C-alpha positions as CSV (number, residue, x, y, z in Angstrom):
1,M,9.5,-21.7,8.5
2,T,8.0,-20.3,11.7
3,T,4.4,-20.4,12.6
4,K,2.4,-17.9,14.8
5,R,-1.2,-18.1,15.9
6,S,-3.3,-15.0,16.4
7,P,-5.7,-14.7,19.3
8,H,-8.5,-15.4,16.8
9,G,-7.2,-18.8,15.6
10,I,-5.8,-17.6,12.3
11,T,-2.5,-19.2,11.5
12,I,0.2,-16.9,10.0
13,R,3.2,-18.6,8.4
14,L,6.3,-16.6,8.1
15,S,8.8,-17.7,5.5
16,L,12.2,-16.2,6.1
17,A,13.3,-17.2,2.6
18,A,10.4,-15.4,1.1
19,L,11.1,-12.3,3.2
20,A,14.7,-12.3,2.1
21,A,13.4,-12.4,-1.5
22,G,11.2,-9.4,-0.9
23,L,7.9,-11.4,-1.0
24,S,4.8,-10.9,1.2
25,L,3.9,-12.6,4.4
26,T,1.4,-15.4,3.9
27,L,-1.9,-16.0,5.6
28,S,-4.1,-19.0,5.9
29,A,-7.5,-17.9,7.1
30,A,-10.1,-20.3,8.6
31,A,-12.3,-17.7,10.4
32,K,-16.0,-17.2,10.0
33,E,-17.8,-14.2,8.6
34,G,-17.0,-11.0,10.5
35,R,-13.9,-12.2,12.3
36,T,-11.2,-9.6,12.8
37,L,-7.5,-10.2,12.6
38,T,-5.8,-8.0,15.2
39,G,-2.1,-7.1,15.1
40,G,0.1,-6.4,18.1
41,G,-0.7,-2.7,17.9
42,G,-4.4,-3.1,17.8
43,A,-4.9,-2.6,14.0
44,S,-7.3,-5.0,12.4
45,L,-8.5,-6.3,9.1
46,S,-12.1,-7.4,9.1
47,G,-13.7,-10.1,7.0
48,S,-10.6,-12.3,6.6
49,A,-12.9,-15.2,5.8
50,R,-16.6,-15.6,5.0
51,T,-19.1,-18.3,4.6
52,T,-20.6,-19.2,1.2
53,P,-24.3,-19.9,0.6
54,H,-23.3,-23.5,0.8
55,G,-22.0,-23.2,4.3
56,I,-18.3,-23.5,3.3
57,A,-15.9,-21.0,4.7
58,D,-13.7,-19.4,2.0
59,S,-10.8,-17.0,2.6
60,V,-10.5,-13.5,1.2
61,P,-8.8,-13.5,-2.1
62,H,-5.3,-12.1,-2.0
63,P,-3.7,-10.0,-4.7
64,L,-0.9,-11.6,-6.8
65,G,2.4,-9.8,-7.2
66,A,3.1,-8.5,-10.7
67,Q,5.9,-11.0,-11.1
68,E,4.2,-13.9,-9.5
69,S,3.7,-17.0,-11.7
70,M,0.6,-19.1,-11.7
71,Q,2.6,-21.8,-9.9
72,R,2.0,-19.7,-6.8
73,M,-1.7,-20.2,-7.0
74,G,-1.7,-22.5,-4.0
75,Q,0.1,-20.1,-1.6
76,E,-1.7,-18.5,1.3
77,G,-2.8,-14.9,1.3
78,C,-1.3,-11.7,2.6
79,A,-1.4,-10.8,6.3
80,P,-1.0,-7.7,8.4
81,R,1.7,-8.0,11.1
82,E,1.9,-4.7,13.0
83,Q,-0.3,-1.6,13.5
84,S,1.5,0.3,10.7
85,E,1.0,-2.6,8.4
86,R,-2.8,-2.7,8.3
87,L,-3.1,-4.4,4.9
88,W,-0.7,-6.4,2.9
89,L,-1.2,-5.9,-0.8
90,L,1.4,-7.1,-3.2
91,G,3.9,-5.9,-0.7
92,Q,7.5,-6.3,0.2
93,H,8.2,-6.3,3.9
94,P,10.4,-3.4,4.9
95,D,12.8,-5.7,6.8
96,A,13.7,-7.2,3.4
97,G,15.6,-4.0,2.4
98,G,13.0,-2.5,0.2
99,T,12.7,1.2,-0.7
100,S,10.5,3.2,1.6
101,P,7.1,4.4,0.4
102,E,8.2,7.9,0.9
103,A,11.0,7.4,-1.5
104,S,9.0,5.4,-4.0
105,N,6.2,8.0,-4.0
106,T,8.5,11.0,-4.9
107,R,8.5,10.0,-8.6
108,T,7.7,12.8,-11.1
109,A,6.8,11.9,-14.6
110,A,9.1,13.4,-17.3
111,G,7.9,16.8,-18.4
112,R,5.1,17.0,-15.8
113,T,5.2,19.2,-12.7
114,R,2.6,18.4,-10.1
115,T,1.5,21.6,-8.4
116,A,-1.9,22.8,-7.5
117,A,-1.1,26.2,-8.8
118,A,-0.1,24.9,-12.2
119,H,-3.3,22.8,-12.4
120,G,-5.6,25.5,-11.0
121,E,-6.9,22.8,-8.6
122,T,-10.1,23.5,-6.8
123,A,-12.3,21.4,-4.5
124,A,-15.8,22.8,-4.5
125,A,-17.7,22.6,-1.2
126,P,-21.2,21.2,-1.3
127,H,-24.0,23.8,-1.2
128,G,-24.5,24.8,2.4
129,A,-21.4,23.2,3.7
130,A,-17.8,24.3,4.2
131,N,-15.1,22.4,2.3
132,A,-13.2,20.1,4.8
133,D,-9.5,20.0,4.3
134,S,-8.7,17.6,7.1
135,T,-8.0,14.0,6.3
136,T,-8.9,10.7,8.0
137,T,-6.1,8.6,9.5
138,I,-5.0,6.2,6.8
139,T,-1.5,6.2,5.5
140,P,-1.0,5.6,1.8
141,G,1.3,2.6,1.3
142,T,1.3,1.9,5.1
143,T,5.1,1.2,5.3
144,I,4.9,-1.4,2.5
145,T,6.9,-1.0,-0.6
146,P,5.3,-2.8,-3.6
147,V,7.7,-4.9,-5.7
148,G,7.5,-6.2,-9.3
149,L,4.7,-3.7,-10.1
150,V,3.9,-1.8,-13.3
151,T,4.4,1.9,-12.6
152,R,4.8,4.8,-14.9
153,D,8.5,5.1,-14.3
154,S,9.3,1.4,-14.8
155,S,10.6,-0.2,-17.9
156,S,7.2,-1.6,-18.6
157,T,5.5,1.8,-18.4
158,I,2.2,2.2,-20.4
159,T,2.0,5.8,-21.6
160,P,-1.2,7.5,-22.7
161,G,-2.2,6.3,-26.2
162,R,0.0,3.2,-26.1
163,C,-1.6,-0.2,-26.5
164,A,-1.9,-2.1,-23.2
165,T,-2.3,-5.6,-24.7
166,P,0.6,-8.0,-24.2
167,A,2.5,-9.0,-27.4
168,G,1.0,-12.0,-29.1
169,S,-2.4,-11.6,-27.3
170,A,-5.5,-12.8,-29.1
171,V,-7.5,-9.7,-28.2
172,R,-7.4,-6.3,-29.8
173,P,-5.4,-3.5,-28.3
174,F,-6.9,-1.3,-25.6
175,V,-5.6,2.0,-24.3
176,R,-4.4,1.8,-20.6
177,P,-4.5,5.0,-18.6
178,P,-1.3,5.8,-16.7
179,F,-1.4,4.7,-13.0
180,L,-1.6,7.4,-10.4
181,Q,1.3,9.0,-8.6
182,E,1.2,10.9,-5.4
183,G,0.1,14.5,-6.1
184,D,-2.0,13.6,-9.2
185,S,-5.4,15.2,-9.6
186,V,-8.6,13.1,-9.4
187,G,-12.1,14.1,-10.3
188,V,-15.2,13.0,-8.3
189,V,-18.6,13.1,-10.1
190,S,-22.1,11.7,-9.7
191,I,-24.1,10.7,-12.8
192,S,-26.4,8.2,-11.1
193,S,-28.6,8.7,-8.0
194,R,-28.1,11.9,-6.0
195,I,-26.4,12.3,-2.6
196,D,-29.1,13.0,-0.1
197,E,-28.7,15.6,2.7
198,E,-28.5,13.0,5.4
199,Q,-25.5,11.4,3.5
200,L,-23.6,14.7,3.4
201,K,-21.4,14.1,6.5
202,H,-20.4,10.6,5.3
203,A,-19.8,12.1,1.8
204,L,-17.3,14.6,3.1
205,Q,-15.5,12.0,5.2
206,S,-15.3,9.7,2.1
207,L,-13.7,12.5,0.2
208,D,-11.1,13.0,3.0
209,I,-10.2,9.3,2.6
210,L,-9.5,9.9,-1.0
211,R,-7.3,12.9,-0.2
212,S,-5.4,10.8,2.4
213,W,-4.1,8.7,-0.5
214,G,-2.0,11.6,-1.6
215,V,-4.1,12.8,-4.5
216,R,-5.7,16.2,-5.1
217,L,-9.5,16.3,-5.7
218,R,-11.5,18.3,-8.2
219,L,-15.2,17.9,-7.3
220,A,-17.9,18.2,-10.0
221,P,-19.8,21.5,-9.8
222,H,-23.1,19.8,-9.2
223,L,-21.9,16.8,-7.2
224,F,-24.0,17.8,-4.1
225,D,-27.0,19.3,-6.0
226,R,-30.5,18.0,-5.2
227,N,-32.6,19.7,-7.8
228,G,-32.9,16.9,-10.4
229,G,-35.5,14.7,-8.6
230,W,-33.9,11.2,-8.5
231,F,-30.7,12.7,-9.7
232,A,-28.4,15.5,-8.5
233,A,-29.2,17.6,-11.6
234,P,-30.8,17.2,-15.0
235,D,-29.2,14.8,-17.5
236,S,-27.6,17.6,-19.5
237,V,-26.0,19.1,-16.4
238,R,-24.6,15.7,-15.2
239,A,-23.3,14.9,-18.6
240,R,-21.6,18.3,-18.8
241,D,-19.9,17.6,-15.4
242,L,-18.5,14.3,-16.6
243,Q,-17.5,15.7,-20.0
244,Q,-15.6,18.6,-18.4
245,M,-13.6,16.0,-16.4
246,I,-12.9,13.9,-19.4
247,D,-11.6,16.9,-21.3
248,N,-9.5,18.2,-18.3
249,P,-5.9,17.4,-19.2
250,H,-4.8,17.7,-15.5
251,L,-7.0,14.9,-14.2
252,R,-5.6,11.4,-14.1
253,A,-8.7,9.6,-12.9
254,I,-12.5,10.1,-12.5
255,I,-14.2,8.4,-9.6
256,F,-18.0,8.1,-9.6
257,F,-19.3,8.9,-6.1
258,R,-22.1,6.4,-6.1
259,G,-24.4,4.1,-8.2
260,G,-28.1,3.7,-8.1
261,Y,-29.6,4.6,-11.5
262,G,-29.0,7.2,-14.1
263,A,-25.8,6.6,-15.9
264,V,-27.5,5.3,-19.1
265,R,-29.5,8.6,-19.4
266,I,-26.3,10.6,-20.2
267,L,-24.6,8.2,-22.6
268,D,-25.8,10.0,-25.7
269,R,-24.5,13.3,-24.3
270,V,-20.9,12.4,-23.5
271,K,-17.9,11.8,-25.8
272,L,-16.1,8.9,-24.2
273,D,-13.9,8.4,-27.2
274,R,-11.8,11.4,-26.2
275,L,-10.4,9.2,-23.5
276,R,-8.3,7.5,-26.2
277,R,-6.4,10.7,-26.7
278,D,-6.1,11.5,-23.0
279,P,-6.7,8.3,-21.1
280,K,-7.7,8.5,-17.4
281,W,-9.1,5.8,-15.1
282,L,-12.9,5.8,-14.7
283,V,-13.9,4.1,-11.5
284,G,-17.2,2.6,-10.3
285,F,-19.5,-0.4,-10.3
286,S,-23.2,-1.3,-10.2
287,D,-25.0,1.3,-12.3
288,L,-21.6,2.3,-13.7
289,T,-21.5,-1.1,-15.5
290,T,-23.0,1.1,-18.3
291,I,-19.8,3.1,-18.4
292,H,-17.6,0.1,-18.4
293,A,-19.6,-1.4,-21.3
294,A,-19.4,1.8,-23.3
295,L,-15.6,2.0,-22.7
296,Q,-15.2,-1.5,-24.0
297,H,-16.4,-0.2,-27.4
298,V,-14.2,2.8,-27.1
299,G,-11.2,0.6,-26.2
300,V,-10.1,2.1,-22.9
301,E,-9.5,0.2,-19.7
302,S,-11.4,1.1,-16.5
303,I,-11.7,0.0,-12.9
304,H,-14.6,-1.9,-11.4
305,G,-14.4,-1.2,-7.7
306,A,-15.6,0.5,-4.6
307,M,-17.0,4.0,-4.8
308,P,-16.8,6.8,-2.0
309,G,-20.5,6.5,-1.3
310,G,-19.8,3.1,0.1
311,F,-16.6,3.8,2.0
312,R,-16.4,2.7,5.7
313,T,-15.6,6.1,7.2
314,L,-15.6,5.1,10.9
315,H,-12.6,2.7,10.4
316,P,-11.1,3.5,7.0
317,E,-8.0,1.6,7.8
318,R,-10.2,-1.6,7.9
319,D,-12.0,-0.8,4.6
320,T,-10.4,-3.5,2.5
321,S,-12.5,-2.6,-0.6
322,A,-11.3,1.0,-0.5
323,L,-7.7,-0.1,0.0
324,W,-8.0,-2.5,-2.9
325,L,-9.1,0.5,-5.0
326,R,-6.2,2.6,-3.9
327,E,-3.8,-0.2,-4.8
328,A,-5.4,-0.6,-8.2
329,L,-5.3,3.1,-9.0
330,F,-1.5,3.2,-8.2
331,G,-0.9,0.1,-10.3
332,R,-0.1,-2.4,-7.5
333,V,-2.7,-5.1,-8.3
334,A,-1.7,-7.9,-10.6
335,G,-4.4,-10.4,-9.9
336,Y,-6.3,-12.3,-7.2
337,H,-6.4,-15.8,-5.9
338,V,-9.5,-17.3,-4.2
339,A,-10.2,-20.4,-2.3
340,P,-11.7,-23.5,-3.8
341,H,-15.5,-23.5,-4.3
342,P,-17.7,-26.6,-4.8
343,L,-19.3,-25.2,-8.0
344,N,-16.0,-24.2,-9.7
345,H,-15.3,-25.7,-13.1
346,P,-11.5,-26.2,-13.8
347,G,-9.7,-24.9,-16.8
348,R,-7.5,-22.2,-18.1
349,A,-8.5,-19.3,-20.4
350,H,-7.3,-16.0,-21.7
351,G,-9.6,-13.1,-22.7
352,R,-10.8,-9.6,-22.2
353,L,-12.3,-9.0,-18.8
354,A,-15.8,-7.6,-19.3
355,G,-19.2,-7.4,-17.5
356,G,-20.3,-6.3,-14.1
357,N,-23.9,-6.0,-12.8
358,L,-26.0,-8.6,-14.5
359,S,-29.2,-6.5,-14.5
360,V,-27.5,-3.5,-16.1
361,M,-25.9,-5.7,-18.7
362,H,-29.3,-7.2,-19.4
363,A,-30.8,-3.7,-19.8
364,L,-28.1,-2.9,-22.4
365,N,-29.3,-5.6,-24.8
366,G,-30.1,-4.1,-28.2
367,T,-28.2,-0.9,-27.5
368,P,-24.8,0.3,-28.9
369,E,-23.2,-0.4,-25.5
370,A,-24.2,-4.0,-25.3
371,Y,-21.1,-6.1,-24.6
372,D,-19.5,-7.6,-27.7
373,L,-19.0,-11.3,-26.8
374,E,-18.4,-12.4,-30.4
375,H,-15.3,-10.8,-31.9
376,E,-12.7,-11.6,-29.3
377,P,-12.3,-13.9,-26.3
378,V,-14.1,-12.6,-23.2
379,I,-13.8,-13.5,-19.5
380,L,-17.3,-12.5,-18.3
381,L,-17.8,-11.1,-14.8
382,I,-21.4,-11.1,-13.3
383,E,-22.8,-9.9,-10.0
384,D,-26.1,-8.6,-8.8
385,V,-28.1,-7.4,-5.7
386,G,-31.7,-7.3,-4.6
387,E,-33.2,-9.3,-7.4
388,S,-35.7,-12.1,-7.2
389,I,-34.1,-15.4,-8.2
390,H,-36.6,-15.8,-11.1
391,H,-35.2,-12.6,-12.6
392,I,-31.7,-13.9,-12.4
393,D,-32.9,-17.0,-14.2
394,R,-34.6,-14.9,-16.8
395,M,-31.4,-12.9,-17.5
396,M,-29.3,-16.1,-17.8
397,Q,-31.9,-17.5,-20.2
398,T,-31.5,-14.4,-22.3
399,L,-27.7,-14.8,-22.4
400,R,-28.0,-18.4,-23.3
401,R,-30.8,-18.2,-25.9
402,S,-29.1,-15.2,-27.6
403,G,-26.0,-17.4,-28.1
404,R,-23.9,-14.9,-26.3
405,L,-23.2,-17.0,-23.3
406,D,-21.8,-19.8,-25.5
407,R,-19.2,-17.5,-26.9
408,I,-17.4,-16.5,-23.7
409,A,-14.0,-18.0,-22.9
410,G,-14.5,-18.1,-19.1
411,L,-16.9,-17.0,-16.4
412,V,-16.3,-15.2,-13.1
413,V,-19.3,-15.3,-10.7
414,G,-19.1,-12.4,-8.2
415,D,-21.4,-11.7,-5.3
416,F,-25.2,-12.1,-5.6
417,T,-26.5,-10.5,-2.5
418,H,-30.0,-10.1,-1.0
419,I,-31.5,-12.4,-3.6
420,R,-35.2,-13.1,-3.0
421,N,-37.2,-16.3,-3.3
422,E,-34.4,-18.9,-3.2
423,K,-36.4,-21.0,-0.8
424,R,-39.4,-21.1,-3.2
425,W,-37.1,-21.9,-6.1
426,E,-35.6,-24.7,-4.0
427,A,-32.1,-23.8,-5.1
428,S,-29.5,-21.1,-4.3
429,V,-28.8,-18.3,-6.8
430,Y,-25.4,-19.8,-7.4
431,E,-26.9,-23.2,-8.2
432,V,-29.2,-21.5,-10.7
433,I,-26.2,-19.9,-12.4
434,D,-24.3,-23.2,-12.4
435,S,-27.2,-24.9,-14.3
436,Y,-26.1,-22.7,-17.2
437,A,-22.4,-22.5,-16.5
438,R,-21.9,-26.3,-16.5
439,E,-23.1,-26.4,-20.1
440,L,-20.3,-24.0,-21.3
441,H,-17.3,-26.3,-20.9
442,V,-15.1,-23.3,-20.0
443,P,-13.4,-22.4,-16.6
444,V,-15.9,-21.0,-14.1
445,L,-14.7,-19.3,-10.9
446,Y,-17.0,-18.7,-8.0
447,G,-16.2,-16.9,-4.7
448,L,-14.5,-13.7,-6.0
449,P,-15.9,-10.9,-3.9
450,A,-16.9,-8.5,-6.6
451,G,-20.1,-6.6,-6.2
452,H,-22.4,-5.4,-3.4
453,D,-21.2,-7.4,-0.5
454,R,-18.9,-6.2,2.3
455,L,-15.8,-6.9,0.2
456,N,-15.4,-5.6,-3.3
457,V,-12.2,-6.2,-5.1
458,A,-10.9,-3.7,-7.7
459,L,-10.7,-5.1,-11.2
460,Y,-9.2,-3.7,-14.4
461,M,-12.0,-4.0,-16.9
462,G,-11.0,-4.3,-20.5
463,R,-7.7,-5.8,-19.5
464,D,-6.4,-9.0,-21.0
465,V,-6.6,-11.6,-18.2
466,E,-5.7,-15.2,-17.5
467,L,-8.3,-17.2,-15.6
468,V,-7.1,-20.5,-14.0
469,V,-9.3,-22.7,-12.0
470,T,-8.0,-25.9,-10.3
471,D,-8.9,-28.1,-7.3
472,G,-6.7,-25.8,-5.3
473,G,-8.8,-22.7,-6.0
474,G,-8.8,-20.1,-8.8
475,S,-6.7,-17.1,-10.0
476,L,-7.6,-14.1,-12.1
477,R,-4.3,-12.6,-13.4
478,F,-4.1,-9.3,-15.2
479,L,-1.7,-9.5,-18.1
């Protein structure tokens, strides 16, 4: 075991035995919020640690390899080592004799030819702007070959229409869309708040980042419209944009460009159940919690993660949230481990991962899309932004008094950012949540960066997961 110290005081432990076995480098971070880890070539990964509302520094969660057991919960995270290795995610170091990303990304699914001509691919330019074909500098895979991961050409392939629930699971089967391969086509649509004119340059750069992942983009016809008031276009038009992408057999994923408000207005106009016949990943968070909730009733997995409207376009190689999304879309995320938190409640639970933005979930009460917390075990994720602390308490009261909170198998508390009136309440928002969580007698995990903060992990919603919380931290593992 050799130990190196970066110029920023972050200890990197290199296990030669682990490298020989094809495992990742490990990282123990003790930096404060905003600290940057810099490799020898100048590449950096920002936000390697952050400070909780309780003044305790907690390290960024690291993804678990698909073959890793829960006994590895206590290991340190993944670390970049050189400029070409900007982010270590479930990776095998190239020195360990792994296959190169170029070789691993040349897979072609049986019976499917990936050509733009065959797909009739188009990428519509925004009104009044030329379509940019250049890409930002970010290399898909960044010289790291994932190992032990579920991919479409592996023995554990999940094909469209197949059940994605492990054998013997207590939860009902869901359909898991196939993970992306290089050359696949991805749709980009906006059904919530519109993209304003001053955001246009950033929007084009964000789309270039998506293209740099090796995928082809099909943009919704009205993505850049601004004739719908708060929205890009009227409800019927936005619904048609989404439905066309759902019905397009050439698309393998649909990424919502941004959140805000508006997704709920088109629910009655779209046929999400068609995704059971032709599954594709739907990606978003915040206002798109509405879509995740609807897909839970349809029985199709989706991804709660970063959206292009929030990508960091100045330094995309440092945008951990976007890179987590990329890894999730390509099937290279098997779970996350986070540092201990003083409010954690230990335990182990299995269940269906559900939830998202607490305010949106609250607004779905009494609708057909309200989360079903009664008929199967659920691991509930909650996060929120910009609310007064009394509103958070009101929503938790509704969950408790309705009896729905008592039915969950476990709770994952994501980020609650820009919460107002904590001083007047004389408690932090996390302490308010804990006043309800401690009554549940189920494992509760705090500190997973999911939501509206700088870091936003990519999570497979609808997936059967294992939640383990111990004194050494917590893990959320996708099964």
